N, C-alpha and C positions, 0 to 999 in steps of 0.2 A: 504640467503633469496631468491635470484634470482634462485639458483639451485633447491631449494625446490619447488618453484612455477612451474618450467618447469617439474619437476618430477610429480607434481600434475595435470598439465594441461590436460592430456588425460582423467582423471577420474572425472572432474568437468564441470559444465555448462559453456558455453562461457561467459555469463553475470557475473557468480561468478568469473571466471578467470579475467575478466576485473576489477572487484572491487578490487581483491587482487593485481592486477598489479598496479593499481592507488595508492594504499596505500604504496606498497613496493617501487615503483620507484620514487614516488613523495615526500614521507614523510620519511619513515623509513631508506632506504638506504642513501639518501643524508645526513641525520643527523649523522649517524655513520661514513660515509666516511669522512665527514668534521673533525671529531675527530680523524680519523685514527685508530679506534678501530678494532682489530682483533677478530674474533669470539671465538677463544680459550681463549682470555683474557677478555672477556665480564663478567661483574659482575652483581649481583642483583642491586647494587647501580647505575650502568650505566643505567639500564632499568627504575629504579624508577625516576632518574633525567630526562630521556627522557619523561616520562609520565608527570612529573611536568611542564617541558617546554612546552609541547604540550597543556596543560590546557588553555594557553593564547589564543589560536586560534581554538581549537577543543573542541567539546562536550564530556562529560565523556563517553557516549555510543560509540562514535567513537574511543576513546582511548582504551576502552575495546576490540574493534575489532582489533586494532593494537596489543594489548597484546596477543590475541588469535592467530593471525598470527605468531608472534614471537615465542610464546610457541610451536606451532606445527612445525614450522621450526627447532627449536633447538631439538625437540624430534626426527625429521627425522635425524638431524646431529648426535645425540647421537647413533641412530641405525646404522649409517654408519661410526662410529668411528672418526668422525670429532671433536667432543668435548667429554669430559669424564663425563659431567653432564649438566643438563638442568636448568640453573640459573633462568629461568622464573617461575619455579614452586614455588620459594620462594618469589616472588614479592608480595608486597601489592598493588594489582591492584586497579584502581579507582572504586568507588562505582557506581552502575548503577543509572542513573538520573531518578527519578520518572517522569512518563509521564501522563499528563491528556489531553485526546483527546478534540479538539475543535469540535463543531457540530452545525448544524442548528436545531432549534426547528421545530415543525410541521408547524407553520405559515410561517416561513422563507423558508422552503422547498417548500411549496405551491407557495410562491411568486417567488422563483427562477424558478420553473417549468413553471410558467406563463410567466415570462419575457424571458426565453430562447426559448420559442416556435417559431418555424420557422427558427431557426438558425442552422448552421452546428454542433454546440455544443450540440444541444438538445438531440440526442441519447445517448451521453456519460452521460449527467446529468440524463436522464431518467433511465438508467441502474444502475447508482451509487445510486440514491435515492431509487429505488425499490428493488434492489438486493444487494447493497453494493459491487458491482464488482470493482475490481482493474482496472486501466486503461489498463493494459496488457491483461486482460481477456475480456474487452470490444472490443478492437481492434481485439483480436483473435477470436471473434464470427464468425462462419461460418454457412451457411444455413443448413448444415447437423445437426447442434445442435438444430435446432428449430423443435420441433415435434408438429405441430398444431393439429393433430388428438387426441393425448392424453394430450395436454396442458402442455408440459414439455420443459424446456430449459436446455441443458447440457452444463456445464462449463468444457471443456476438452482440450482446445487449447489456447495458448497464443502467443502474439507477443511482443518481448522485443527489446530494443536497447542497443548497447554496443560499446565502442571505444576500439579496440584491436590493439595494435602495431600502434597506431596513426590513424587508419582507422575506420570510422563509419560503423557499421553493424546493420542490422535488422535480428533478429532471430525468426523464427516461429517454434513452437514445439507442438507436440501432447501431451501435459501435462500441468499441472498447477503448482503452486509454490510448493505444496507438494501433497502427495497422497490424503490427506483430501480435498484438493482444488478441486479435481475432484468430481463434485457433479451435481445432477439433481434437478432443482427447478421448481415450478409451474409457468406457464405463465399467467401474469395478462392479462385480456381481452384488456385493453388499450394499453399494450406493444405489444400484438399480432397484434392489429389493426395498430399500428405504424410501425411494421415490414412489414406488408402487403403493406402499402403505400411506404415504402422504396424500396420494390422489384419492384413495379410498376414504380417508378421514375428511378430506374436503367435501366429498360427495355427502358424507354423513352430516357434516356441519351445515351444508346448504339446506338439508331437510329440517334440521333442528332449529335453525335461525329463521328459515322461511323468508318473509319479506324484509326482515331486519338484516339479512345477509348482504354484504357489500360485494356486488357482482362486478365492480369496475376492474378488479385485478384477477379475474378468474384465469387468465392466461399465464399467470405467474405461479411458481412453485412455493415460494416462501411467504406464507400468509398466516395471520392470527385466525383463531377459530371463527371469528365473525366476518372473515373475508378481507380484512384490511391487510395491505401489504406491509411487511416488516420494513422499518427504516434502517438505513446504514448506521446512523448514529446509535440506534438502540443496541445494535450488536456490539459496539465498542464499549458502551457503559455496562451492558449486561454481562459481558465477558469479564470485565474488571471486578464487578460485584461477585460474580460466580467464583473467581479465583480466591477472593477474600474469604467467602463463605466455606470453601472446601479446603483451604490451606494449601492449595497448589502454588508452585513458584510464580511470582508476579512477572508476567510479560504482557505486552500489547497483543491485541487480537491479530494485528498485522504480522507479529512475530511467528504466528503459526505458518504463515507463508514461508518465512525463513526456515522454520522447522522442517517443512516439507522438502525444501530445496537442499538443506543440510543432510537430511537423511538419504536423498538421492545421491548426493555427492559422496557421502561415506560408503554407499553401496557400489561405488565405482561407475556411476552413470556419467557419461562424457558431458563436458560443459555446454557444448552445442545443443545437446538433448534437453538439458535443464533450461536453457534459454528458451527453447520452443515450448517446454512444458509450462513455464511461468509466463510466457508472453512478453519477455523483455524485448525492447526495441533493438538493442545491440548486444553483442557478446561481451562488450566492455563492462556493461552493468552487471552481468552475471559474474564475470571474473572478479570484478571489484568486491563483490559481496561474499563469494563462496570459494575462491581459489585456494584459500588456506585451510579448507575443511577436508582435504583429501588425506585423511589420517593413514590410510593404507599405504600410500606412497611414502609418507613420512617414515613408517615402520621399515619399509624396504631400505631407505637411506640410513636409518639408525642401525639396522642389522649389518650393513656394509662396514660402518664404523666399528661396531662391536666385534665383527670378524677380524678386522685389521688390528684391533687392540687385544685380541685373544680372549674376549669376554663372551658371556652367554647371550644368545639372541633373544629378542623380544617376541613373545608369542602373541599374534593378533587376537584381540578379544572379540567375542561375538557380541552383537549389539544388546542381547538380553542380559549379558553378564554385568554384575555390579562391580564397582571398585572394591578391593579388599578393605576392611576396616583398618583405620590407622591405629597403631599400637599406642597405648597411653603410657 
């Protein structure tokens, strides 16, 4: 496993390497080292036992990733004559865990945007709610991505974090998660106005801080008053703390991406357009997450049944309307 990872290192992203490294050095290698298992003696049963034991502390989707790493490493070992077969190919791997995304409805999104106003977190929430941007894409936004003349915002640069060889690193890349992640989106007037105010504040802070201002990140939008760039991890933790303080429903920051997509879906936006908006690599990903959120189509189906049964039809609710109170 270790040799395969080092072979792979020059050809993969640093953040991908960091994820593989964590799985291999923290989980996979210690398990088989403790058993004294040699790679040439490894059996399908050994792997299935490992997966069963991991179920107690790891999610099925995480175990599937372990399996993928082991399978690839053994295939590399097979090509290099280290083993004579890849036993991972015969393994009954864990089934993928079905995932239902959490999200805010329209009313909750409006309340969030109202309460976050004026805080350092506001820009991250604004971009996640309007565009469904990932935190790495938000932190990676630079001024050259904002085209005020044609009203376009380009998502083409990301900032990620990784721990490699025990050292924390920030990685800035002129790319997004996949080729489909590179996209151009229309600028909302409210967002463009917010960005204009950000630029004015940055100019003011440069004068206030003088030589103490960190000019390394002047090309970026999302900065602290002293010029330092906001870190992706900060967004995650700050958002969690903010929800606790304000009493808003507890969701992950990434769930604002789901909230944006769900609102688009409920407003009748076609799945292909949602895929492009979010930058999903395939339509399968989009459909897997949001196909069941087309509530308007469900109402059409329900009303056909109601009509056949001679019952009253369902009146579609507007997004602003609350559910009626439950009688006690």
